[in-house]
N, C-alpha and C positions, 0 to 999 in steps of 0.2 A: 504494500500500500504506500502511495506517495504521501509524505507528510509536509504540510505547509510550514515554512520556516519564518521566524521573526526576522526583522531587519538585521539585528545584530548577528543572529545565527547565519543568515545568508552571507553577510559581509565577511564574517570570520572564516567561513568555509572556503572562500575562493580568493581571498586577498593574496595569498602566497602564490597563486597560480597566474596572477596578472589579470584577474577579472575584478570588476567593481560592481557593487549593488547600486542600482539607480531606479527609483520609482517602480518597484515591484518586478524588476528584471535584474539579471546579471549580464554584464557587457564587457567585451574586450576588443582589442584591435590586433591584427596581424600585419606587420609590414611586408609589402611585396614590391617587386620591381616592374610589374607590368599587369595589364588586364588578364593576360593569359595565365600568369602565375597566380593572380588573385582568384581566377576561376578554379584553378587547381586546388588552392587552399580551401575555398568554399566547398568544393567537392569532397575534400578530405574530412571537413567538418560534418557534412551530411552523412558520409559513410560511417564516421565514428558514432553518430547518433542512431544509425540504423532506422528501424521502424518508428522511432520516436521523433525523427526530424520534423515531420509535418506539423506536429502539435507542440513543439518546443523551440525549434531553432529558426532564427531569421538571420540572413546574411546580406550585407550591403557591400558589393564588390566595386572597388575603385582602382585606378591604375597604381596608386601608391599604398593602399591599405585595404584590408577587409575587416569590416566591423561585424562582430558576431554577437548576437543577443539570444539569451535563453530565458524562457518563461513558460510555465505550464498554462497554456491558453485557456483551458477549461476552467481554471481557478483564477486567472489573471494574477498569478502570484509565483514566487519562487518556491519550488519544492525540493525534496531530497532527490528526486529524479533529475532535476536540472543540475544539481551539484555533481551528481555522478556523470552526467553528460559533459559538464565543463572539464572534469578530469580526463575523460576520454578525448575530447577535442584538443586540449592542451598537449596531451601525449602524442596525438597524431601530428600536430603542428611541429613539435620538437623533432619527431622522426623525419620530418621533411626539411629539417635544418633551419627552422624559424622559431618564433616565440609568440606567445600571447602576452599582451601588455596593455596597461591602461593609458599609455601616452601622457603620463604626468611629468611635468618639468618644463623648463624654459626652452629646451631644444625641440620639443614636440610641437607640431602645428597647433594642436589643441588636444585636451584630454578627451576620452570618451565621455559623452554627456547626452542628456535629453532635454528638449525644450518643451515647456508648457506655456500656454497663454491663459492668463487669469482675467476674468471679466467681473468687475464689481457690479453687484445686482441687488436692487431692492426686492425683486421678486424673481428669483432664479427659475422657478417652475414656469413662469410666464414667458421668459425669453429663451429658455433652453430649446424648445421645439424649433424656433427660428434658426438658431445656430446649427442644430442638427441637420435641418433641411438644406440651408444655403451652402454648407460645407460638404454635404454628402457623408456625414459622419455617422457613427453608430454607438450603441451602448457597449461598454466593456462587460465582460462576463461577470455576472453577479452584481452589476452596478447599473440598474436601469430605473432608478428612482427619479423623481421629478427635479432633483437638484444635483444628481450625480454628474461626474465628469463625462465628457464625450471624447471618443478616440477615432482616429482615421482607420477604417477597416482594412486598409492595405498597408498600414504602418509607415506612411511617408510623411504625413504632416504632424505637427505638434498636438498634444492633447489640449483640450479646452476645459477649464474648470471655472466654477462660479463662486466668487467670494462675497458672502452676504454683507450688506450694508444696512444700518438701522435708520439712516437718513441720507439725503442727497449730499454729495460732496462736489460741488461745482468748481472748487478751487484746485482740483487735482485731476490727473488723467484717470480714466475709468478702466482702461485696459493696460496691462503690463505683462512683461515677459518674466517667466521663472526659468532660470537656467540651472538644471540639476546636474551637479558635477560630483566626481568622487570626493569623499570626505577629506582626503588628503590633498586634494587639488584646490579646495575652497580658499585657503589663505592666499595662495599665489594669484588666483583669479581676482580676488578682491583688491589686493595690492596693485595689480595691473590696471584695474578700473579706476582706482583712486589716482594713480600716477597719470592716467590719461585724461584727467580733468573732472572725474566724478567725485561725488561726496557720499559719505555714509549717512543715511537718514535714520536708520535704527538697527541696533544689534540686540534688542531685547529678547528676540526669539532664537538667537544663535545658540547652537550650530544648526538648527533646523533651517533657518534662513536669515540672511542679512538683506536689508532694504537699501539699495543704492539709487542714486539719481544723477542724471547729467546736469550740465550747468543751467538748463532751462526747466529743470524739475521733473522731467520724464523719468519714471521709476522702473527699475528692474530688480529682481531678487535673485541672489545666488543661494541655491538651496542644496542641502544634503539630506541623507536618510537619518542622520543623528538627531537626537533631541525630540523625537516625535512619539516616543512610547510613554505611556503613563500620563 
């Protein structure tokens, strides 16, 4: 039987393999030198997963990297099955002379990450059907309530979630980006944003998220899995 893992359990189980826990998934990158090599690495990952590939693995193949994501789609969560598959994939990648890595550090183009768009809403249930229709989005498994987040059914676009408001806030933007990064990438990403002219609006909910803004007040949050339990 597959067991759903907590954020801490999932993170601890794969960190040493070069995977990182991000928004109910585990994700890694494999450096490659060409599309052909990328396709080969993706094929190795699929073979390592066997019959589980279709319900657990997603591969994004680019000329310089292959990003691999594991999630048990039926639960929209990371399970013990996903951890076992991560071990298999990392082993298959090593046998091919490469490595699984989170691309953390100043020399990487950027770390593995996921993007969400947050919409402030006085009545999320009233606006959610519009965003679902106009984007062609769908409910995530087990999350079809009137205020639940929406996801791209083919996994290309960012998730959309609704942040409740108790009163209108005309003095600030109502849509902002949430950039979910590996927990050990967050400090570097925040420092880079501040060096680039941004400012820290709030760190009261860190390390779950830090609120940043550009010089005109447009906000973005750098988020991690940490600090969200309890």
